N, C-alpha and C positions, 0 to 999 in steps of 0.2 A: 475348628475357628469357623463361626460363621461370619458371613459380609454384611454389613448393615446397606440393603439396596435401598437406595434413594432415586427416583424418577424427579428429573429436572423440570418440574413444574411446580406453580405455585403448590399444589395439592402438597409437595414436600414441606414447607414451611407452616404448615398448620400443626406438625408434632413438633416443633419446636417452642422452648418457654427463654423468656429471657433470664440467662441465668449468669451473665458477665456482663462487664462493660470495659471495652481498652480504647484507647485513644492511639491513632496513629497521625505521623504529620506528612503531606503530600507535597510536593512541588507540582509546580506549573508543566503543563504540555511541552514536550521535545517534538517538535516537528522532521517527518521525514517525508515531507512531500519533495519531488521534485519541480525545481524553480530555473528560469534562464531570467539572466537581469539584462536587459536592455538599453541603449541610450533614446533619449529620442533623437529624430533626422537632425542632429549636429552637424553633421559634417557637407561639405562642399565638394563634392567628386570624388574620386577614387583614389587621387593621390592622397587628400586631406584626411581621408578616412585608413589610408595605410599608413600614412605619417601618425596619427592620433593612436592607432592599434600597437603598431611598433612602442609608442610612447609608453602604454599602457602594459604593455606585457614586460617593458624593462624596468617599469618603474613598480609591478605586481606581481610577475611570473604567472600571472594566468593566461588561461588557455580561452582565446578569445579569436573572433572571426567577425569581419566587416560584410555587411547587407546592404545590397541596394536597395532604395524604396521608390514609390511610386512618384513621392513630390518631388521636384524639380523650381529651379529658380533662375530666370535669366542672369547672367553676370556680365559686366562690362570692363574693358580694358580704357580707362582715360588717357590720352597723352598730351604733353601741351606742345607748344612752338619753341625753336630752338633758343639757347643761351649761350652769350658768345665764350664763354669761359666754363672751366669746372668748377671755379670756386664761386662764380656766379649760380651757374646749375643746383648746386650742392647747397648755396643761401635760399634757393628758393624750393628746392626740395626741402628742407629743415621749415622755414615758413608755411609750407604747405600740410605736412604732417603735424606741425603745432597748432595750425588753425584749424583743419577739419578733424584729426586723430586716424586719420588714413594711410597705410603704411604704403612707399612705393620707392623708385630708385631712378638712376638717370642711364641715360644710353647716349654715345655717340652719335653723331651725323654729319659732323662736318668733315674736313679737310683734313690730313693726318700732318703733324709736325714734330720737329726733337722738343725735347724737356729742357732747360738750361737754368742754371741759377748764379747769383753773382755773390762773389765771397769779396770780403773790406780786407785792408790791410789791421794792425794791430793796433787796439786802447790800450790805455797803462790800466786801466780795472774795470772790473766788470759792468759797474752802476753806469760806468760812463756808454760801455759798450750797449747797456740796454736802454741807455737814452737816446742811442743812435738811432735804435732798432725801433723805437715809438717813430720818430722824427720820419724815419723810412716809410716806415708802414702808411704813417697819414698822410705822404705826400704823393707812394706811387702805388697805393692801394696794394702793395703785396707783401705778405707776413713775411718773417724774418729771426733767428735767433742767434744768442752767444755761445760763442765757442772757444776755448781757451786755446792759444797757442802755446807749443812747446818750447817756451825760451825761459824766463827768471822765473823760480819758484820760491816759495814762501812756507815758512810753518804755519801750522795748526793750532791755534790756544784756545783753551775751555775757561772761562769766566766762573768762579765758584763763590757765592754769597755766603753772608754771616748766616746763623738760625733767625726765622720769623716765627711767632707765634701765631697758630691758628692755622686752617689749611685754608678757610675765605680769604683770610690777607694778604698769603703768599700768593694767590690765583691771581688776585687783585694787584699786586706788585708786581707780578711777572707778566700780566698782560699792558701794563703801562709800561716796563720795559722794553716787549716786544715793539710798542705804538713810537715810543723815541729814540731807539736806537737802531729797530730794523732787525736785532737778532734775536732767533727763533732761542727758546729754551725749554726747560722743565723743572720740576720741583721735586725733592724726596724727601722722606721722614728720615730725622737724627734723632739719635738716643732712645731710651727703651718704651717700648708701648705703653700707655696706661689705658686703664680698663673702662669700660661702658658702664654706667650706672643707670636704674631707671627709680626714678622720686616715688612716691605714694602717699600721697595725703591722709589725714581721717575724712571721717565722712561728713558732707556740707547736705543741710537740708533743703529742700526747692532746686530745680533746675536752674532756674533762670538766675538762681545766686551764684551757684558753681560752674555757670557759663562768663558771669562776671569776675570771679576770683579768676578763672582759669584766664582769662585777656589780661587781666592787672597783671597773671606771674609773666605770661609771654612777653609783655611791654618791658616790667622790671628788670627781667634776667636774661629777655634773648633765648630761653630755653622753650620749644614748642612743645604741647604736648594734649593731652584727649583728656575725656572724663569718661565713666561708666558709673552702672549705676548697681548699688551694694543691697544684699539681700532679696528676699523676695518681693517681688510685686505687689502693691496696695489694690484694692480695689475701688473703681467708681460708683456713688452713691446718688443718688438723686431725691432730695428731700419735697415731701409735697404735705402743707398745712391742712388743717379743716376747710370749712365754708365761712365767707365773710359777706355779712347781707349786700354790700355795695360793692362796685367798683373801684370808688376814690379811696374808700376806707381800704380797701386789699392793695390799692396802690400807694398809699401812705404806709400800710404797715410792709411792704415791700421794702419802701426805702430808708425806713429804719433796719428790716432787716439787713442789707446790705451795708447801712453804716455799720450795725453792731458786729457784724461778723465777717464783713470782708466777702462775703458768697453772694454774686451774681443770681438774678432770677426773672420770674416774668410772671405776669398775672395771669390766670386762664379761666374761661366763665365755665359753668358747670350746671347741671341740671336742664330744666327747661328754659326757652326763650322766654322774656315776657312782654306781651304785644303792648302797643299802645295804640290809642285811635284820635281821631279829627272828626268832629261832629260840627254840621254847619244847618242852620234852621231855614223856613223860610223867609220872604221879603216882610218887614215892617213897614207902615207908612212913614214914618220922619225920623229923624234921628233922635229929637225927645224923649219918644219912646220907645226906641230899643235901648237907649241907655237905662232908662226905667227900669226895662226887664231884665237886663243884668244886673241891677244892683238887688233886684228883688232876687235873682239865683243867688247870688251872694250871700243874702239874706236866709235863702232857704234851705239851699242844699251845700253853702258853703263853699262853691265852687266857682273860680274866676274865670268869665270869658271876655272877648274882644269882639267887637262887630267890623263890619266894612259896608259901603255901598256895593248893591250889586249891580254889577256891570251893566252899561246901557238902561241904566233905570233910576229912579229916584228913591227907589226903595233901599232899605238897610236891614243887613243879616247877623246874625250873632254866632259867634264862632268859637267852637272848643280846641283846645291844639294839646295833642302829645295825655290824654288819659288814661290813667290805668284802667283795667275791666272792672274795679267796684265803682269807680267815679264816674265812667261812662254810663253803668246801669243807674248811677243815681239822676245823671243828665236826662237819659231817656226817660226815666219814670216821670220825671219833671216836666217834660214839653208833652210826655202823653196825656199827663194831668191835665196840661193847659190847652190840650186840643192842637200843639202847633205842627207843621210840617217841617221833618227834619230828614240828613241822610248821614247817615255813618263810614266812616272808612278807616282802614289802618293807616297809619302813620309809618313814617321812615322811622321814626325812633326805635330802638330794640335794646334790653336789657336781661339779664338773664337772673333766675332766679338767686345763685350764690356764686360765691368767685374762691379760688383757691390760688397760693403761691406755689410756682414750683422753682426750682432752685436748679441752677446751670448745673451740670454733673462736677463732681466733689472727688477729691482722692483720697481716701483714708477713711479710717474710725474717728481719726481726732477733731478734724475739718466737720465729719458729720456731729458729732459731739457738741462740739461748738453750735450746729445748729439749730439743733433738739433743745440746747439750753437756753434760746434765744425764745422759742416758742414755751416751753414748758414754763420760765419766768413770767409770761405774760397769759400762762393758763390759758393756751390755744392747743387744740391738737395737731399732732404732726406724726407723720409715717416717713419712713425710707425705705428704697431697695435698690439693690444692684442693676447696673446697667448692663452688665457683662463684658465690661472694658476692664483693662488694668495698666498701672503704671506703677515706677517707683518712684519713690520719694528721697531718697537718698542717695547720695554717689560722692565717689570718691577721684580724687586728679592724679593722672600717670603721666608723666614728661615721657619726651621723647626720649630715647639714648643719649646718656650726657658722659663726653669723654673728659675724663682727668678728675683729679681731686677739686682744684680752683674752681671750675664752673660748677662740683658737684654742691660746693660751700656757701656758692652765688644761691644757689636753689633751696638748700637748706634755709639760709638765712631769712630767705621771704617768707617762707610759713612759719618760722620761730619769731621774726618781728609783729606778726599778727597774732602770735599766741595760739597758732594753730598746729594742731600734731603732724609730724610727717616722718616718714621712714623713706628708707632708699636698697635696693638690691642691686649685686653684682648680675650682670646680663650674660655672663661669661665670654663676652666679647673685646676687645682688646683693638686700640688705632694710637694715633700719633697725633700730638700737640705740637709739636717743631720740625722746621721744613728748611732744606736749604735750595737756592736757585742754581741750576746748573746750565749754561749756555751752551749751545748747539755749537761745534768747532767754528772757530771765524777764523780768516786768513791775514796771517800779518797783524803786526803791531797798532797799524792805524784804526784796525776795528777792534781790538783789545780797549786802546787808549778811551774810544768812545763807549763802553763798556762800562768800563772804571768812571769815568766823569758821571755816569748815569747814578751810582751807590755812593761816591764820594759827595755828590752834592744834594743828596739825601742821608748825609752821615751815617749810612749802612756802611759793616766791613763787607771787603770783596777782594779775592785773590785770583789767580790764574797760573794756568800749567800748560807745560806742551804736552799736545796728546801723541807726539811722535809721527803723526803726517805731512806732507807738504801738500800744497796746490802752487795754480799759476798764476803768474802777476800779469799777463798781457791775453787780450781777448780780440776775435775779431767777430764783423757780423755776418753773416750767411743767411742770403733770402730763400723763401721756398721756391720750389722748383716753377718755372711758368712756359709756358707754350709758346714755341716761337722768338725767334733773337729778337724782333721789334719789343717784345716785352721784357726782356733782360735787358735790352738798350736801355729801357725807361730808370730802371733800377742802378745801371752804370753811374748814368748820367746824374743822378742824385749825390754819389759820391764824389764825381769830379767837379761838380758845383761846389762843394763844401770842400773840394782841396785835398780830399781824401783819395787814397789807391785803392783800386778794385780792378776786380777781371770777371770778365765773362767765363762759364764752365758748362759744356756741353754735357750732358748724363749718358748720352747716346740711347735713352730711351724715347719711346714716340708718345702722343696724345692726338686728341682730334680739337677744331677750332671751334666746334658747333656742339649740343647736347640738348637733349629735353629730357623732362619727366615723364615717366610712365607709371601705373599703379599695377599693371598684368589685370591679368584677366580674375580678377579675384572681388569686383566691388558689386556691392547689392545697387537695386534701382535708388534705394535714399542715399547712399554713397555716393553713385553716380550726383546726383542733384546736388549734393554737398560740395564735391568737388567743381562742378560747373560755376556754381554760384562763386565758390573762392576767385577762379580764373578769370571769370566774367567780372568781379569783383579790383582785382590787380590790374584789367586789362590785357591781360596777356591770351594769346589765341588756344584753344583746346579743339579736340576731336575725340571721339571714343568709337571701340567696337566692340560688337555682344555676341554672346554665342548661349544655349541650354545647358546648365551644368545640374544633374541628378543628386539628390541629397541621400545619403548614406548613415547607416546605424553600424554601432557596434555590440554583439551578443555574446556573454559569458552565461553558455548552455550546461544544461547536466547540473545544476549546482543541489545539491542536500540538505533539504531544510530551509524552514523561509528566515530562523534568526541568520544564516552564513548569507543567505543570498539580500537581505537587510543590511549585515556587516559590509558585504560586497558592495551594496548601492551607495551608504551613508561616505564609504573611503572614497567610490567616485566620485560623487558630488563634492567632496571634503577636497581630495587631490587636484581634481582636475574641472570642476565647476559645471561637470554635463548634469541634465536632466536625464533621470534615468526611470525606467518602469519595472516592475517586478512581476513575473507572469509566470503563472503556473502551468506546467505541463503535463504533470503526473501528479494524482494524489496519492499520499505515502501516510502510513501511521503517523498516529499522534502518541507518542509516548508519554506519561507521566512514572514518577516512583513514590512507594510507599516506604517511608521508614519504618519498620518493625522494631526501632529502638531493641534488637538482641545482636550478636554476632553469631553467625552460622552454626557455630559450635552450640552456643545457647539453644537455639531454636530448635535443633535436631534433639538437645537432651530433654527440653520440655516434651516434643512428640514422644519419643520414647518412650517417656513417663505415662501415656496412656494408652499403650499396647496398640499400634496400628496395625493393619492386616493387610496382607496379599494372599492372593489366588496364584502368584507367579510359582513355575517349579522350584524345587530346589537342586543342586548339584552334590553329587558324592563320588569321592576317589573311585574308577572301575576296576582298581586291583583290588577293593575289598569287598568286588559283589560278585557272587557266583552267579552268571547269568546265563546259567540253565535254569535253575529254579528264584530266581530273584533276592537271594537270600544275603544277610551283610556275612560277611567271614571274620571280621575283625573284633577283637573285646569292644571296641568303642569304635565309633566312627561318627568325625564331626559331618551334620549337613551344613552347606555352606549357600548363601545367596547367590553366589556367582560363581564359574570355574576359576578359583584361583584361591593361593592360600593367601588371606589378609588378617587381621586382626579383628577387621570389622563386619566380618561379612560371617560368622558361626549362625545359625538360625535353630541349630536344633543337634542332639545326638541320638544315634544309632546304638545297638547293641547288637552283640552274634546271634544269628539266628532271625533277626526282624526281617520284615517281607518288606519289599518299597517295589515301586510301579514304575518300571524306568521307561519313560514315552522317546527318549533319544539319547545320543552320546554328544558330546563335544569333544573331542582330542581324547585325552586320557579320563574324561569327566562324562559319568551317569547323570542325566538330568530326569526327576523323579516326580511323580505327581503327588503333592503335598496336601491337595486340597486349600482351605482356608487357614491360614497359619500367622503368626507375629513375625511382623517384617523386621529385618537386620536394620542397623543404622548405615549399611552402605545404598539398602535398597531406599530406605526414606530419605535418606540424603539426596537421593536423585531426584526425587520428585520436589523437595523443597529449594532446589538451587534454579534458579529461570535460566544459567546459563548454559543445562543443559536441552535448552529447545531452544530452536532457529526461530527468528522471527517472520521465515517464508514457510516455516510449517503450519498443518495446521494445528499443533499440539499448543500454540503461541494464542489461539482464541481460550484457553484458562485464564489468560490475563485481562481478555476484553471487558471494557468497563459497560455493565448493566446500567449504568445510571446516565449514559451520556445517550445523547440524539446524534445518529451517526450522517445524519443528512440525505436520507435515499429519495428517491424520487417515487412520487405516488402512481404515477403512469408505469414507471419501470417494474415495482411491484406488482401492479395488477396485472400485467404482460407476462412478467417472468415465473411469478411465485403463485399469484392468486388465480390466475387463470384455468377453470373448471375445479376449481374447491369449493364447489357448492354455496353455501351462503355469504361466504368469505370474499366470493367473487366480486372483484372491482370496489373493495372496502381499503384501498392502499391511501388514501386520503384520511379515513378514519385513524387507522393506526400511527401514519405520520403524525397528524395532529393530535394524538394521544401520546406521542414520544416526546414533540415538542414542550406541550403542556405539562407533563409530569416527571421531564428530564430522565428517559426510560429509553434504552435501547431498542430502536423499532424492529427491528429483526427478532429482536427476544421475546418480544410481543405477539409476533407472528407465529414464529416456532412454536409459540405455547399455547398460542390459538389452534392453529393446526393439529397439534397432538391432542389438545381436550377433545377440539369437536371432530375427529375422524376426518381431518380435510373438510370441513366444514358440512359433513353430513348429520352431524350427530343432533338428538331431538331436541336436546335443550339449545342447539345453536339454532337450531331452525323455527323456533318458537314455541313456548308453552302456555296454555291459557290459566292463568290462575287468578280466582276472584275473579273472573269476568274479564281479566285483562291477560292479552296476549304479551309475553316477556320475553326476554331473550339472554343469554348466558355463555358467552364465547370462551372464559378461561376455566370453569367447571369451578367456579367459585360458591363454596357452599355446599357444592354435588358429593356428600360423602358417601362413601360407598354403601353404606346399609339404605339410603333414602337419595340415589342420585339425581334424579329430576324433580321428585316433590321437595328437596331440600333446594337443590339447584335453583327450581322457579321461585320457590318461596323468598330465597336470596335477590334474585333478579328484580322479583315484585316491590321490594322491601328499598331496593337502591333506585326504583324506578327506569329501570331498563326496559323501556318499549320500544324502542328500536335496536337493529343490529350494532349501528352506530354507538349508540348509548350504552352499547353492552361492552363495545369494544373501548372507548373512550371512559366510562366510569369502572370496568374494572383494571383498567390501568392506572387509575388513581388509587384503588385498595392495594395494588398490587405494590407500588412504590411508596406507599404511606406505611405498609405495614411490612415490607420487607428489604425492596431496595433499598430504600432509603429511612429505612429502620434506624431509631437514635439507637446511640448505645452497641451497635451491631459493624455498621460499617460494612457490612459483607456482598460489595457490590460486584464482584467478580467470582469465577468457578473457583478459584484457586484460594480468594479469602474465604468461600463457604467451608472448603474443605481443609486450609489451613491457618487457623487462627493462633498469634502469637502467644495467647494463654495456654491453648491445646483443651477451649472447652467450646461448648458452643459449634462443635464441628459437626457438616453436615454428612459423614460417613465416616467407618473408620478404612475403608478402602484406601489405600496411597495412591490407589490409581483413579482415584472417583472423577477429579477434575480433569484429569487425562484423556480418559472415555467420554466425558459428556459433551465435547467438542463437535463430536459428526456432524448433530442435524443443524446445527448452526452454521459451522463451517459448507458443508453441502448448500445451502440457502444463498449463504454468501457466494458462492463462486458461479450462481445464476444471474447474480447483478455486474454490470459494469461502472455504474455510479455510486461511491460512496467513501466515506472517511472511516479508517479504524482507530479506535481509543483503546491503549492500553496502559493499564496501572501495574506496573511490576515493583514486586516486593525487593526492598533494599536491607541489609543486614549491615551492622557497623563493621 
């Protein structure tokens, strides 16, 4: 077997002919660059940064750190003067926070004392005790609460109404019950659930009509709904008439058009505008003379003129107003014959040669035909055209879900009464139409009777039952705790003044007699001003302290891929509201996938059908080799592609006495040289499976996109690759420009040019005179083996490559058009060149061809620091 040897240059492509077309589908690139996601300087001080960092970690589990920035803010602590009680400072604090939006706290600054509360004797019912609480608070300024006293208990009862139809009705009754009795409650469905239905009308023409019908339906049935278009939308058209000779006639025809068709429109002038002129003569000696001349003009040329007295003169002059061009010429000719002085000027009047009627946009061909009929009936030309817009002309009404057969019948009757078609369908959902009211438990028969009275007064059925629980029938009033016995004494005096027993209780807890509001060291300058304004407005004393506080940001580092970084940034923004930036730390490969539309086994089967070749050694069992003379000792001996027994690695068969060339051993296997031979399934499968090659190895370059600009720096190319490369030295910008312009990997172009020009030293590269002009050829384009210089320079001359830069850029255009981007092949990676899913138009039979071609480009990439690798990886089903 002989290898098909192809050099990785454009010259390879000249021998290829278009033999097939295949279509594959590629997805977008997956970015594998390394990023960090960092917030802006959001956090004031290390404590705030640490708190939010822990919150981020707890909510997301991400590994993150915070970092101090060079930014800082002056922050302030605002504090008030003293408030006499804890309750007053709480009130002041609440007012401060409500008015300024600034969080603060209060701290004690006065003397310490005990807390006391006042406890009353018993009241017969809870409502009475609650009334006492209101009076107590009003007179003393001290809040209080009601507590039961463990004396007489009574039973709790629950009231249960009869059934009510409709959830809306039972809600209203329950609210009225609560208002009039003070008894809370709820409602529950009874009976079996009923179905929900949707009514669907027949079609109605005209959207305005269906809107009116829907409104009437909702008013008469109480059922809400909507309407939806039916069928495909129709197009809007504009009708345009032929031309009419005058604006007034056109306007009259438009009014007739609107009246007869109901289609509105407007008049539009067409053609050139018609100019009109004013003429005035010189002065004549008397009024009688000028009148005489006006009559002569009427008799001679049938034009009507006027006259006026010349300002500041006893003379009179003749005036012509709004003459058309023909009348102007008649008047000017007449006055010239009379040898009168005159002047002519355009008047303000303007008309047009013709006018057209333009309709407003009309929907559908039915309306268009109505308009066409009007013009055709009058024997006037008319045309129409689409506006590009569409709308529906037919609509159906859909009700909101209707609960129960009764309401369904009401909706059906509305449509049937108007002789309109209507249908309905089951929504698959159910609900209830009847409900009962259940009161919350009430204590004692007094409360029960109050609830019974409400229902009986409205002639509604109601019953009641014991819940099994019991409650208290006596309550006392207990004040909030107050600081100091003097405050407690005020509460005690309230009860004594009303003749009620009460006592003061010492809680043994202590508090302070004075408090102040403090914001803490958290305020910005604007917040400080806002706080100061509040205290000033209230007439309260205040002051502040300040300090410098640095800002921090939170960083999530070493994020792989922009999509992941973007997802993290979005989640931070959504969950925490922090502003974030995404910063690339290190460029990584951009990976896309091409779907070959085959399973791996189908692909392997296709490739095996065209006899792929390899120069890899074979393996035979050492047991059956006479190592003294390198001959086979077995009657038949399988040759395998790998040192193991497998069903898919047999590549040949030797017979007894065959000589072999042993080039090494691996365990109990002899490695033998077979030259070029058919490749096994096992060997072929290795090279067509991208999973066998690491993205970190140079062999991944067989998937490098040759149709993708890699973002190289021209200066870095010049310094690290083209330095000392003859005519190519300093031409990095030309290669980058060609790559950007024609979407070709720039390092591929450079590799190609270096190979073809002998590192910039070839005769073609350094300029050849052809037809008296010096031309350049950097890629060996057209430089056939039989006539490399003459044919290559002829191609360069025909392409206009009269500078090295033009040769670099122009040659790249041909490479892109004829090879990299050639329609039908899409073979823009080394892998695609070697392995096509149709197993035809492949650039070599050697299964290792793409694998072996990567060395030159890889070695050039290792010289560079700044670039982006774009890979296109095959994908099997």
